[in-house]
C-alpha angles and dihedrals in degrees: 000000000000089000092056091051091051091051093047093043097066091045092055090047090052092052090049090049092048091050090047091049091048089049090048091049090050091050090045091052090048091049092048090051090049089050091051090049091048091049091051091049089047091053091049091049092047090052091049090048093052092047092049091048090051092048090049091050091049090048091050092049093046091049092049090050092049093047090048090052092047092051092043093052099031091109095050097103096048092045090051089053091050092052093078089052089051089052090053091049091050092050090049092050092049092053095041117117114259092202139027135037101336095046096097092046090051091048090056089046089053092051090053090050091050091049091050091050091049091053092048091049088054087058091052103265115142128175115233120238107224112157112100093011128112116267111261119189090208092061108021141057113206113222098175143359120223133184117236123163096206095058127064120247117272094024120128112249102179139012116220096178127011121245122221138207123208110200090338092309119115109245095169129017117228113247105224147169113234132202115242 
């Protein structure tokens, strides 16, 4: 009887081992599937992270650019208001006496005007040169057209009011007279 038991014993052990291996294989397959799922989720999360980082970087750059533009053009309104005063100063200087009693006063007045223009240039204001240049709708407003034989068509003959640029942006169009 012992012999039978011995013969049966190893067979039972073999079945247990086969069941254990099958169970292990099943667990292994489940673990491999979990690993694949986790790897896919990891790739999705990495992609989302890179996209979010890129969006954040773009937002930061756009915000810096907007703030830079705001700071750069913060003085635009006040400078626009000062332009009419500059026009008045220029007209006064043109009509100022070159000789006589008021000459010294006018000289001081001219120095003050030059100092004001220097300060405004430091803030980015530049007068436009128009006379002798081609008419450009982006920079000029045409008041009149005249016919002159000695000047090509479309060229600015006279400037009635100066135009100005603030940091390369037109803040006031020049009012000009153009040749037909």
